[in-house]
C-alpha positions in Angstrom: 32.5 30.1 22.9 30.4 32.8 21.9 30.9 36.0 19.8 27.9 37.7 19.3 24.6 36.0 22.0 24.9 37.4 24.8 22.3 39.3 27.4 22.9 43.1 29.2 24.2 41.3 32.3 27.4 39.3 30.7 31.0 40.7 30.5 31.1 40.8 26.3 31.3 44.2 25.5 34.4 45.4 24.5 35.5 49.3 25.0 37.3 50.7 22.3 35.4 53.3 21.7 33.8 53.9 25.4 37.3 54.1 26.5 38.0 56.7 23.8 35.1 58.3 25.0 36.2 58.7 28.6 39.9 59.5 27.9 38.3 62.3 25.7 35.9 64.0 28.0 38.6 63.7 30.8 40.8 65.4 28.7 37.7 68.3 27.6 38.1 68.8 32.1 35.3 66.2 33.1 35.5 64.7 36.7 36.9 60.9 35.6 35.1 60.0 39.1 31.8 61.4 38.5 31.9 59.8 34.8 32.1 56.2 36.4 30.1 57.0 39.1 28.1 54.1 40.1 28.9 52.1 36.9 31.1 49.4 38.2 34.0 50.5 35.6 37.6 51.5 36.6 39.8 53.7 34.9 42.7 50.8 34.7 40.1 48.4 33.2 38.9 51.3 30.3 43.2 51.5 29.6 42.9 47.5 29.6 43.1 46.1 25.6 41.6 42.9 27.4 38.8 44.3 29.2 35.0 43.8 28.8 32.3 45.3 30.0 28.4 44.5 30.3 26.2 46.5 28.9 24.4 47.6 31.9 28.0 49.0 32.7 28.3 50.4 29.3 24.8 52.4 29.8 25.3 53.7 33.3 29.0 55.3 32.0 26.6 57.5 28.8 23.8 58.4 30.9 26.8 59.9 33.1 28.3 61.1 30.5 25.5 62.9 29.2 24.3 64.5 32.4 28.0 65.6 33.1 28.5 67.4 29.6 24.5 68.4 29.2 25.2 67.0 25.5 22.4 65.2 24.1 24.7 64.6 20.8 27.8 63.3 22.8 27.6 59.4 20.8 27.8 61.1 17.3 30.4 63.9 18.6 32.4 62.0 19.8 32.1 59.6 16.7 33.1 62.4 14.6 36.8 62.5 16.6 37.4 59.2 16.6 40.0 58.2 13.8 38.4 55.1 12.5 41.8 52.9 12.0 41.1 53.1 15.5 38.6 50.3 15.1 42.3 47.9 15.3 42.8 44.8 13.2 39.5 44.9 11.2 40.4 48.1 10.1 43.5 46.7 8.6 41.8 43.8 7.0 39.7 45.9 5.3 42.2 49.1 4.1 44.7 46.2 2.8 42.0 44.7 0.9 41.6 45.1 -3.0 38.3 46.1 -3.8 35.3 47.7 -1.9 33.3 44.4 -1.8 36.4 42.7 0.0 36.5 45.3 2.5 32.8 45.4 3.9 32.9 41.8 3.6 36.1 41.8 6.3 34.3 43.8 8.3 30.9 41.6 8.4 33.1 39.5 9.4 35.3 40.9 12.1 33.4 44.2 13.4 32.1 42.5 16.5 36.2 42.4 17.5 36.1 46.0 18.4 32.5 47.2 18.4 30.3 43.8 19.8 27.6 46.1 20.8 26.9 46.1 17.1 25.8 43.1 14.0 26.9 44.5 10.7 26.2 43.5 7.2 25.9 44.5 3.8 24.0 43.9 0.6 23.1 45.4 -2.6 19.7 47.0 -3.6 19.1 48.1 -6.9 21.5 51.3 -7.5 23.0 51.1 -4.4 25.0 49.6 -1.7 23.4 49.0 1.8 25.3 49.2 4.7 23.0 48.1 7.8 23.6 47.3 11.3 21.6 47.1 14.7 22.5 47.2 18.2 22.9 43.2 19.2 20.9 43.7 22.0 18.2 45.9 23.5 19.8 49.8 24.0 16.5 51.8 24.3 17.7 54.0 27.0 20.8 54.9 24.8 19.5 54.7 21.4 20.7 57.7 20.2 23.8 57.4 21.6 24.7 54.2 20.0 23.0 54.4 16.6 24.3 58.1 16.7 27.8 57.1 17.2 27.6 53.9 15.0 26.5 55.7 11.7 29.5 58.3 12.1 32.2 56.0 12.5 30.5 54.0 9.7 30.4 57.0 7.7 34.0 58.5 8.1 35.5 54.7 7.9 33.9 54.6 4.3 35.4 58.1 3.1 39.2 57.1 4.8 38.7 53.7 2.8 37.7 55.2 -0.4 39.5 58.5 0.1 36.8 60.5 -1.0 35.2 63.3 0.6 31.8 62.8 0.2 30.1 59.1 -0.7 27.4 58.5 1.5 23.9 59.3 -0.4 21.9 59.1 3.1 21.5 57.5 6.5 17.7 56.0 7.7 17.4 55.4 11.3 14.7 53.2 12.3 14.2 55.6 16.0 12.6 59.4 16.1 14.7 62.4 15.2 16.0 63.6 18.8 15.9 66.9 20.0 18.0 69.8 18.5 18.5 67.9 15.7 18.5 70.7 13.1 21.2 72.5 15.0 23.7 69.5 14.6 22.8 68.5 11.5 24.8 70.6 10.2 28.3 68.5 11.6 27.2 65.7 9.1 28.2 65.7 5.3 24.8 63.8 4.5 20.9 63.9 5.1 19.8 61.7 7.7 16.4 60.6 7.6 14.3 58.9 11.1 11.5 57.3 12.2 12.8 54.4 9.4 12.1 50.5 9.5 16.0 49.5 9.8 19.5 51.4 10.8 21.3 51.7 7.4 23.8 53.9 5.3 23.1 54.1 1.5 26.3 54.4 -0.9 27.0 54.0 -4.8 27.1 50.6 -5.9 30.4 51.3 -8.3 32.2 51.1 -4.9 32.1 46.8 -4.7 34.0 47.1 -8.0 36.2 50.2 -6.9 40.2 49.1 -6.2 41.5 50.5 -3.3 44.8 52.5 -2.8 46.0 50.7 0.2 45.2 47.5 -1.4 48.5 45.1 -0.1 47.5 41.3 -0.8 50.8 40.3 2.1 49.2 42.9 4.2 45.9 41.9 3.9 46.7 38.0 4.1 48.4 38.7 7.3 46.0 41.0 9.1 43.1 38.4 8.1 45.1 35.7 9.8 45.7 37.7 13.1 41.6 38.9 13.3 40.7 35.1 13.0 43.3 34.5 15.7 41.8 37.1 17.7 38.2 35.7 17.0 38.8 32.2 18.0 40.6 33.8 21.2 37.7 36.1 22.3 35.0 34.9 24.5 33.1 35.1 27.2 31.2 33.5 30.2 27.4 32.4 29.4 25.1 33.9 31.6 21.5 32.1 32.2 19.8 34.5 29.8 22.1 33.4 27.2 21.9 30.2 27.9 18.2 30.1 27.8 18.0 32.2 25.0 19.7 29.7 22.7 18.0 26.9 24.1 14.7 28.6 22.8 16.3 29.4 19.1 17.0 25.8 18.5 13.5 25.2 19.4 12.4 27.5 17.0 10.6 29.7 19.4 7.8 27.2 20.6 8.0 27.7 24.4 9.2 24.7 26.4 7.8 23.1 29.7 10.5 24.4 32.3 11.3 21.2 32.9 12.5 20.3 29.4 14.5 23.5 29.2 16.4 22.9 32.8 17.1 19.2 31.4 18.3 20.2 28.0 20.8 22.9 30.3 21.9 20.5 33.0 20.2 22.0 35.8 17.5 20.9 38.0 14.4 22.3 37.7 14.5 24.2 41.2 18.5 24.8 40.5 16.7 27.1 36.7 14.3 28.7 38.7 16.9 30.4 41.2 19.2 31.5 38.9 16.8 33.2 37.0 15.3 34.8 40.2 18.7 35.9 41.2 18.5 37.6 38.0 15.4 39.7 38.9 12.8 37.0 35.9 11.0 34.0 35.6 11.1 31.4 33.3 7.8 32.6 31.7 8.7 36.6 32.1 12.1 35.0 29.6 10.2 32.9 27.1 7.8 35.6 26.4 10.4 38.1 26.1 12.0 36.3 23.7 9.3 35.0 21.6 7.9 38.9 21.9 11.4 40.0 20.1 10.8 37.2 18.1 7.8 38.2 17.0 8.4 41.8 16.6 11.5 41.3 13.9 9.1 38.9 11.6 6.1 41.7 11.2 8.8 44.2 11.3 10.9 43.0 8.4 9.9 39.8 7.0 7.1 40.3 5.2 5.5 36.8 6.4 1.8 36.4 6.5 0.7 36.4 10.4 -0.8 32.9 10.0 2.8 31.9 9.2 4.5 33.6 11.8 1.7 32.1 14.5 2.6 28.6 13.5 6.3 29.2 13.3 6.7 30.8 16.7 4.4 27.7 18.6 1.3 29.2 18.8 -1.6 26.9 18.3 -3.7 29.4 16.2 -4.3 33.2 14.9 -6.1 34.1 17.4 -4.0 32.8 19.9 -1.0 34.7 18.9 -3.4 37.9 18.2 -4.2 38.3 22.2 -0.6 37.4 23.4 1.1 39.6 21.4 -1.5 42.3 21.9 -0.8 42.0 25.3 2.4 42.0 25.0 2.8 45.1 23.0 -0.5 46.8 23.9 -2.0 46.7 19.5 -2.4 43.4 17.6 0.2 41.7 14.9 -1.7 43.4 11.9 -2.1 47.7 14.0 2.0 47.1 14.9 2.5 45.6 10.7 0.6 48.5 10.1 2.1 51.1 12.6 5.9 50.0 11.5 5.0 49.9 7.4 3.7 53.6 8.5 6.9 55.0 9.8 5.0 55.1 13.0 6.7 54.3 16.7 
């Protein structure tokens, strides 16, 4: 049973927010058929709480919606109208918590029930509480929609949770400033910095020990029980890409011979090659893709020496790693790290 590890082709994404956006746009007068054209989605599916879509379907819908409305700020605009309690059980469990820290812990554990496209965590850093989130897969083509929506929903929920009009000090986004931002930013109650290392919201650390007005221990326990039950019942069929990704993570991103990978996954080598071909890729491309993503991540946020990263990823020596990384990314590991630290793309 898997909840967070999936690929763009796995039917793994909940449709809470997507369904809300669809209904809102239709209510605004947008054509439902055009919004759904080429997505493989149906109006019935977007009204079914048990329906899950693939990221490819999600992306196609978002692109249709932005094209049809002509609104590049569609994601955060819709998010400002999305009621935080519509997050569902995780929101109810958080709202009935005793203190802010408990509520954030609940969201960290269960937000994926209704926002499976996101990974969320919080931590304290000096005088701030950091709410950190990132997409569970590559959302490059609709990055602003996903990240902008997440930022606004998150901030609105914190204000409701604490019953305060202004809590957020600022948001930092790991993406370029979108066109037209100077006009749209007036609709937000907090400043946003772009081209940052991570997607995060900075809040005062006092909120961790702040008692919550909606605290109710009985309701809280019931909501937690329901969240745990829903999580246990939530699953999807894993595609070959997900299975392969889990395998390489298990082997610490070291490249495996295809015959070994096939054997560990319970396939013949021929069958594995065929399935990857049907998915439009090859074994080498996928393994390279997983290792490239991990290398980028370690260079950007780990602070580990490049020599350590080299051997952690199974390369024979730093020169080999540098040549391979430059083939993947176009720059050396050192240049990539410097670019990230300087806030360049």
